[in-house]
VEXTI-259124 format. One line per 8 residues: number of its first residue (from 1); their letters; for each residue x, y, z of C-alpha. Coordinates in nm, 2 decimals, padded with zeros to 4 digits. Layout:
NUM	a	X:Y:Z; ... $
//
This chain:
1	xxxxxxxx	00.01:-00.01:00.00; 00.17:00.34:-00.11; 00.20:00.53:00.22; 00.27:00.92:00.25; 00.68:00.91:00.30; 00.75:01.20:00.14; 00.41:01.40:00.08; 00.02:01.34:00.18 $
9	xxxxxxxx	-00.08:01.04:-00.10; -00.45:01.11:-00.24; -00.73:00.86:-00.27; -01.08:00.84:-00.27; -01.41:00.57:-00.14; -01.46:00.41:-00.51; -01.78:00.49:-00.67; -01.82:00.77:-00.93 $
17	xxxxxxxx	-02.03:00.90:-01.14; -02.12:00.71:-01.46; -02.19:00.85:-01.81; -02.55:00.90:-01.89; -02.52:00.64:-02.21; -02.33:00.38:-02.01; -02.62:00.46:-01.69; -02.85:00.37:-01.95 $
25	xxxxxxxx	-02.72:00.06:-02.05; -02.64:-00.08:-01.69; -03.01:-00.03:-01.62; -03.08:-00.22:-01.92; -02.89:-00.52:-01.76; -02.98:-00.50:-01.40; -03.37:-00.49:-01.45; -03.36:-00.77:-01.74 $
33	xxxxxxxx	-03.46:-00.52:-02.05; -03.26:-00.59:-02.39; -02.91:-00.50:-02.43; -02.62:-00.58:-02.65; -02.32:-00.75:-02.45; -02.06:-00.64:-02.69; -02.19:-00.29:-02.68; -02.18:-00.28:-02.25 $
41	xxxxxxxx	-01.85:-00.45:-02.24; -01.68:-00.16:-02.54; -01.84:00.12:-02.35; -01.74:00.00:-01.98; -01.38:-00.01:-02.13; -01.41:00.33:-02.24; -01.55:00.44:-01.93; -01.26:00.30:-01.71 $
49	xxxxxxxx	-01.00:00.47:-01.93; -01.15:00.79:-01.90; -01.25:00.78:-01.55; -00.91:00.65:-01.45; -00.73:00.94:-01.67; -00.97:01.17:-01.52; -00.86:01.08:-01.16; -00.52:01.10:-01.25 $
57	xxxxxxxx	-00.54:01.46:-01.41; -00.73:01.58:-01.10; -00.41:01.47:-00.89; -00.55:01.20:-00.72; -00.27:00.88:-00.65; -00.46:00.58:-00.56; -00.71:00.53:-00.83; -00.98:00.28:-00.92 $
65	xxxxxxxx	-01.22:00.22:-01.18; -01.51:00.40:-01.06; -01.69:00.09:-01.05; -01.79:00.18:-01.40; -01.99:-00.15:-01.48; -02.14:-00.22:-01.17; -02.51:-00.15:-01.11; -02.43:-00.05:-00.73 $
73	xxxxxxxx	-02.16:-00.14:-00.47; -02.34:-00.46:-00.36; -02.63:-00.57:-00.64; -02.30:-00.62:-00.87; -02.29:-00.98:-00.64; -02.59:-01.12:-00.77; -02.40:-01.24:-01.12; -02.10:-01.32:-00.93 $
81	xxxxxxxx	-02.27:-01.58:-00.63; -02.46:-01.89:-00.71; -02.75:-02.02:-00.45; -02.94:-01.69:-00.51; -03.28:-01.65:-00.72; -03.52:-01.32:-00.73; -03.64:-01.23:-00.45; -04.04:-01.15:-00.41 $
89	xxxxxxxx	-04.01:-00.99:-00.10; -03.77:-00.74:-00.23; -03.75:-00.40:-00.08; -03.73:-00.07:-00.21; -03.61:00.09:00.12; -03.43:-00.11:00.40; -03.44:00.24:00.61; -03.83:00.22:00.70 $
97	xxxxxxxx	-03.87:00.21:01.09; -03.48:00.30:01.13; -03.37:00.54:01.41; -03.30:00.83:01.14; -03.70:00.76:01.02; -03.86:00.76:01.34; -03.68:01.07:01.44; -03.76:01.27:01.15 $
105	xxxxxxxx	-04.02:01.11:00.97; -04.14:01.43:00.83; -03.82:01.48:00.68; -03.79:01.16:00.51; -04.13:01.17:00.35; -04.04:01.49:00.23; -03.68:01.37:00.07; -03.84:01.09:-00.05 $
113	xxxxxxxx	-04.07:01.28:-00.30; -03.80:01.54:-00.37; -03.50:01.29:-00.44; -03.63:00.96:-00.52; -03.41:00.66:-00.40; -03.30:00.43:-00.69; -03.53:00.15:-00.78; -03.34:-00.18:-00.65 $
121	xxxxxxxx	-03.66:-00.40:-00.57; -03.55:-00.61:-00.86; -03.20:-00.59:-00.76; -03.25:-00.82:-00.39; -03.21:-01.17:-00.42; -03.26:-01.46:-00.17; -03.05:-01.73:-00.09; -03.21:-02.11:-00.20 $
129	xxxxxxxx	-02.93:-02.29:-00.22; -02.57:-02.34:-00.13; -02.35:-02.02:-00.20; -02.06:-02.10:-00.47; -01.87:-01.82:-00.63; -01.92:-01.81:-01.00; -01.76:-01.45:-01.08; -01.43:-01.54:-01.19 $
137	xxxxxxxx	-01.47:-01.40:-01.55; -01.67:-01.07:-01.42; -01.37:-00.99:-01.17; -01.12:-01.11:-01.45; -01.28:-00.81:-01.66; -01.27:-00.59:-01.39; -00.89:-00.65:-01.36; -00.81:-00.62:-01.71 $
145	xxxxxxxx	-01.00:-00.31:-01.78; -00.83:-00.13:-01.50; -00.48:-00.26:-01.59; -00.53:-00.15:-01.94; -00.65:00.17:-01.84; -00.33:00.27:-01.57; -00.09:00.26:-01.89; 00.05:00.62:-01.93 $
153	xxxxxxxx	-00.09:00.76:-01.65; 00.07:00.92:-01.31; -00.17:00.75:-01.08; 00.07:00.59:-00.79; -00.15:00.28:-00.73; -00.48:00.14:-00.79; -00.77:-00.03:-00.59; -01.06:-00.25:-00.70 $
161	xxxxxxxx	-01.34:-00.23:-00.44; -01.55:-00.53:-00.31; -01.85:-00.57:-00.10; -01.83:-00.70:00.24; -02.00:-01.03:00.37; -02.18:-00.83:00.61; -02.35:-00.63:00.37; -02.46:-00.90:00.11 $
169	xxxxxxxx	-02.58:-01.10:00.45; -02.81:-00.76:00.48; -02.91:-00.69:00.10; -02.97:-01.06:00.02; -03.25:-01.27:00.22; -03.16:-01.61:00.37; -03.41:-01.91:00.31; -03.17:-02.17:00.31 $
177	xxxxxxxx	-02.93:-02.22:00.60; -03.02:-02.30:00.94; -02.84:-01.99:01.13; -02.77:-01.64:01.02; -02.40:-01.75:01.14; -02.36:-02.03:00.90; -02.52:-01.79:00.60; -02.23:-01.49:00.69 $
185	xxxxxxxx	-01.97:-01.73:00.69; -02.08:-01.91:00.34; -02.10:-01.56:00.19; -01.76:-01.47:00.32; -01.60:-01.82:00.17; -01.73:-01.76:-00.15; -01.63:-01.35:-00.17; -01.29:-01.48:-00.06 $
193	xxxxxxxx	-01.21:-01.58:-00.39; -01.28:-01.24:-00.54; -01.09:-01.05:-00.27; -00.78:-01.29:-00.37; -00.83:-01.26:-00.74; -00.78:-00.91:-00.70; -00.47:-00.91:-00.49; -00.34:-01.17:-00.71 $
201	xxxxxxxx	-00.34:-00.90:-01.01; -00.14:-00.69:-00.83; -00.43:-00.45:-00.67; -00.50:-00.33:-00.37; -00.88:-00.45:-00.24; -01.08:-00.24:-00.09; -01.38:-00.39:00.13; -01.68:-00.17:00.11 $
209	xxxxxxxx	-01.83:-00.26:00.45; -02.15:00.02:00.53; -02.35:-00.22:00.68; -02.09:-00.27:00.97; -02.24:00.07:01.13; -02.58:00.13:00.95; -02.69:-00.21:01.12; -02.73:00.02:01.47 $
217	xxxxxxxx	-02.93:00.28:01.27; -03.14:00.04:01.10; -03.21:-00.18:01.43; -03.35:00.07:01.68; -03.40:-00.20:01.93; -03.05:-00.27:01.94; -02.84:-00.17:02.25; -02.47:-00.07:02.18 $
225	xxxxxxxx	-02.35:-00.37:02.39; -02.58:-00.59:02.16; -02.45:-00.43:01.85; -02.09:-00.44:01.97; -02.13:-00.85:01.99; -02.32:-00.86:01.63; -02.03:-00.68:01.47; -01.75:-00.90:01.65 $
233	xxxxxxxx	-01.88:-01.18:01.47; -01.91:-01.00:01.13; -01.55:-00.88:01.19; -01.45:-01.25:01.23; -01.64:-01.37:00.93; -01.45:-01.07:00.71; -01.13:-01.17:00.87; -01.19:-01.54:00.76 $
241	xxxxxxxx	-01.26:-01.45:00.41; -00.89:-01.24:00.41; -00.72:-01.48:00.58; -00.47:-01.56:00.28; -00.42:-01.20:00.19; -00.14:-00.97:00.32; -00.33:-00.67:00.56; -00.10:-00.41:00.37 $
249	xxxxxxxx	-00.30:-00.49:00.04; -00.61:-00.44:00.22; -00.82:-00.15:00.25; -01.16:-00.13:00.47; -01.42:00.10:00.41; -01.71:00.20:00.64; -01.98:00.45:00.62; -02.31:00.53:00.73 $
257	xxxxxxxx	-02.55:00.46:00.46; -02.71:00.80:00.46; -02.59:01.08:00.23; -02.79:01.38:00.27; -03.00:01.34:00.60; -02.99:01.49:01.00; -02.81:01.15:01.08; -02.83:01.25:01.45 $
265	xxxxxxxx	-02.83:00.83:01.54; -02.50:00.75:01.34; -02.23:00.54:01.59; -01.96:00.76:01.70; -01.63:00.63:01.65; -01.48:00.64:02.04; -01.75:00.36:02.08; -01.65:00.14:01.79 $
273	xxxxxxxx	-01.31:00.19:01.71; -01.16:-00.08:01.87; -01.39:-00.32:01.67; -01.27:-00.16:01.36; -00.90:-00.21:01.46; -00.95:-00.57:01.48; -01.03:-00.59:01.12; -00.73:-00.78:00.90 $
281	xxxxxxxx	-00.68:-00.46:00.72; -00.38:-00.23:00.66; -00.56:00.11:00.58; -00.91:00.21:00.74; -01.14:00.46:00.52; -01.41:00.65:00.72; -01.63:00.94:00.72; -01.46:01.25:00.85 $
289	xxxxxxxx	-01.53:01.55:00.68; -01.93:01.59:00.76; -02.06:01.78:01.06; -02.14:01.45:01.22; -01.82:01.30:01.23; -01.51:01.58:01.14; -01.47:01.64:01.55; -01.41:01.27:01.56 $
297	xxxxxxxx	-01.01:01.32:01.47; -00.97:01.34:01.86; -01.03:00.98:01.87; -00.72:00.90:01.74; -00.54:01.11:02.03; -00.63:00.85:02.30; -00.62:00.54:02.08; -00.30:00.37:01.92 $
305	xxxxxxxx	-00.29:00.29:01.58; -00.15:-00.06:01.54; 00.21:-00.05:01.42; 00.18:-00.06:01.01; -00.16:00.05:00.98; -00.29:00.35:00.85; -00.59:00.60:00.84; -00.77:00.69:00.51 $
313	xxxxxxxx	-01.01:00.98:00.65; -01.24:01.15:00.45; -01.13:01.53:00.38; -01.40:01.59:00.12; -01.75:01.49:00.16; -02.04:01.33:-00.05; -02.29:01.46:00.19; -02.30:01.80:00.05 $
321	xxxxxxxx	-02.26:01.98:-00.29; -02.03:02.24:-00.10; -01.69:02.20:-00.26; -01.44:02.20:00.06; -01.17:02.48:00.01; -00.84:02.33:-00.04; -00.70:02.54:00.28; -00.98:02.33:00.48 $
329	xxxxxxxx	-00.87:02.02:00.33; -00.51:02.08:00.44; -00.63:02.15:00.77; -00.82:01.85:00.81; -00.54:01.64:00.70; -00.31:01.83:00.92; -00.56:01.74:01.23; -00.50:01.34:01.14 $
337	xxxxxxxx	-00.13:01.38:01.09; -00.08:01.58:01.44; -00.22:01.24:01.61; -00.14:00.93:01.41; 00.16:01.09:01.23; 00.21:01.23:00.87; 00.32:00.89:00.72; 00.01:00.70:00.89 $
345	xxxxxxxx	-00.24:00.95:00.70; -00.37:00.90:00.34; -00.62:01.19:00.22; -00.96:01.02:00.13; -01.32:01.07:00.11; -01.62:01.02:00.33; -01.78:00.78:00.09; -01.82:00.72:-00.28 $
353	xxxxxxxx	-02.02:00.98:-00.51; -02.26:00.74:-00.69; -02.33:00.44:-00.46; -02.58:00.32:-00.71; -02.51:00.40:-01.08; -02.81:00.61:-01.07; -02.76:00.82:-00.77; -02.81:01.18:-00.84 $
361	xxxxxxxx	-02.75:01.36:-00.52; -02.40:01.53:-00.63; -02.35:01.65:-01.00; -02.04:01.52:-01.17; -01.93:01.88:-01.22; -01.89:01.88:-00.84; -01.73:01.56:-00.78; -01.47:01.65:-01.02 $
369	xxxxxxxx	-01.41:01.99:-00.82; -01.44:01.80:-00.49; -01.16:01.58:-00.62; -00.95:01.85:-00.75; -00.99:02.05:-00.41; -00.87:01.70:-00.21; -00.54:01.68:-00.46; -00.49:02.07:-00.39 $
377	xxxxxxxx	-00.52:02.05:-00.02; -00.32:01.75:00.00; -00.05:01.96:-00.15; -00.09:02.26:00.11; -00.04:02.01:00.37; 00.26:01.83:00.23; 00.42:02.17:00.20; 00.33:02.16:00.56 $
385	xxxxx	00.43:01.87:00.69; 00.76:01.83:00.49; 00.83:02.15:00.30; 00.76:01.93:00.00; 00.70:02.14:-00.34 $
//
């Protein structure tokens, strides 16, 4: 994993806006409408080329494929795991009855009309048989597209996002395995193959794990002790899936699931940081740039970062269309450097900017401005921390 040895390295959380014509193809494929597979594959390759070049031109050091060919950060596994079929009980919103909706029902009712969520009912599946990984050709396509796109760019390193067992467990209903634990570990063992393929190809693997913290928000009757017990088993399952990979090849990303909202029920980092640090990863990506979590850099004053680990805090956010000033980005980086050490900080983003392919909350033009501000802020921070030019 590229570290900040002589300057602050920059990255982001993975998902980036898809071009409109590609989005139409993705939606056709995901919903079973007619589409031409060759046209789709060619358009994805071109989109990956464009997005990798865009990231490098904006000054992002550690890039990815923007998840250009995926309908979303979870449902892409529908074609990579056997043992599932379309769920007749599929949900449109998993947030009904959550702590947030209970606290602000008027806001969320209004927001659902003002900013409709992606229609994902058809993407939910139910487990009806043994789970086996069947996604080798799909992940190899991801790998080949990204490898080809890196040629001639200034990117320092590349990663490929992959969903966590915990998030699949939540998204896809179990109707086959006898217990939740058996189901969870079956998912983990299947996804292990994808994780290892990514790393064996020379990339970092980023585990996208939003359900790890959003379980608390979605389940209002959970106590903190009950959540911690629930989370400990999920860490065990994830580490089982990652057991053959060196930690320095793994990034773990978690976030709170709601982009635009009051979010007064987000878990606090001080209550969960010890569990997060038990995950077999070399870098930890988390929200740190929005008004609910910006103050939490102080947690690292009292928490010792294990040897060889690094932090990837968000210093730009997906939860506002305001473009962060580079000086503010540098200030945020400096805070983390002061408590974790400058070499242990990689500047990142709170979350992806298009978690579902048709997410519309942040316009692409603003995403590019935010990434430019991220890079410019990292340069300012590097001068302050190293005297680098």
